[in-house]
C-alpha positions in Angstrom: 96.1 112.5 132.2 98.4 111.5 129.2 98.6 111.7 125.8 96.3 108.6 124.3 95.7 107.2 120.8 92.0 105.2 120.4 90.9 102.7 117.8 87.8 101.6 117.0 89.0 98.3 118.8 89.0 99.9 121.8 85.4 100.5 122.2 83.6 98.1 123.9 80.5 100.0 122.0 76.9 99.0 124.1 73.7 100.3 123.6 73.4 104.6 123.8 70.9 104.2 127.0 67.7 105.8 127.2 67.5 105.2 123.1 65.0 102.5 121.7 67.2 103.1 118.0 70.2 100.5 117.2 72.8 102.8 118.2 75.7 101.8 119.7 78.4 104.1 122.1 81.4 104.1 124.0 83.0 107.1 126.1 86.9 106.2 125.9 87.9 109.9 127.8 85.3 111.7 130.5 85.3 112.8 133.6 85.6 109.6 135.2 89.4 108.8 133.3 90.5 112.8 134.4 89.3 114.4 130.9 87.6 118.1 130.4 86.1 116.8 127.6 84.0 113.3 126.8 85.3 111.5 123.8 84.5 107.9 122.0 82.9 106.3 119.2 79.2 105.6 118.2 77.9 102.9 115.4 74.3 103.8 114.0 72.7 101.3 112.5 71.1 101.1 109.0 67.7 102.7 108.9 67.6 104.6 112.6 66.3 108.0 113.5 67.5 109.6 117.3 65.7 112.7 117.8 67.0 114.8 120.6 67.7 118.1 122.3 71.4 118.3 123.0 72.8 118.7 126.7 76.3 119.4 125.7 77.8 120.6 122.3 78.4 118.0 120.1 80.9 117.2 117.4 80.9 114.0 115.4 83.6 112.7 112.6 82.5 110.3 110.2 84.2 107.6 109.8 82.4 105.0 107.6 79.0 105.0 105.6 76.7 108.3 106.1 74.0 110.4 108.0 72.0 113.2 108.1 71.0 115.8 110.5 68.3 117.3 110.7 67.1 120.9 112.2 64.5 123.8 111.8 67.3 125.3 109.7 67.4 122.4 107.2 69.1 118.8 106.6 72.8 118.4 106.3 74.2 114.7 104.8 77.3 113.7 106.0 79.9 111.0 104.8 83.4 109.7 105.8 86.1 112.3 106.7 83.3 115.4 107.0 82.4 116.7 110.8 79.2 117.8 111.8 79.2 120.3 114.7 75.8 120.3 116.9 75.4 123.0 119.4 73.7 122.5 123.0 70.5 122.8 122.8 69.7 122.8 119.2 66.9 119.8 118.3 68.8 117.3 116.0 67.4 114.5 114.6 70.0 112.1 113.5 69.3 109.1 110.6 71.2 106.7 108.9 71.8 106.7 105.5 72.3 103.0 103.7 74.3 100.9 105.3 74.9 103.2 108.4 77.9 105.0 109.7 80.5 105.0 112.4 81.5 108.1 114.2 84.0 109.1 116.5 82.6 112.1 118.8 83.8 115.0 120.8 80.8 116.9 123.6 81.1 119.4 126.2 80.4 119.1 128.6 80.3 115.8 129.5 76.7 114.0 128.6 75.2 113.9 132.4 73.3 111.3 132.2 75.4 109.0 130.1 78.7 107.3 131.7 80.8 103.7 130.6 83.5 102.3 131.4 
């Protein structure tokens, strides 16, 4: 795999599989592209909430808007420029604030149930 640059215009976002919430994602790098990690973009529409036990280590970079991530240990709220790390096995609830959020993400290993090209 060669050095690559990505922008949000490269991502044809699609509804996140298995979710009822209005959350849209696109992997730009994953095992299908020869990567050892997964990299992509996500858009969380306003008023959305997602509860999940993480199957991977997940790092979100908030590009626009804001969201909160709640665990049994408490809640963190993140906005543009913030990074949220969520370890594998952690039960989280991600909730959008205000107008929703645009994120970039990096996961390791790959999301086992999710692939898009």
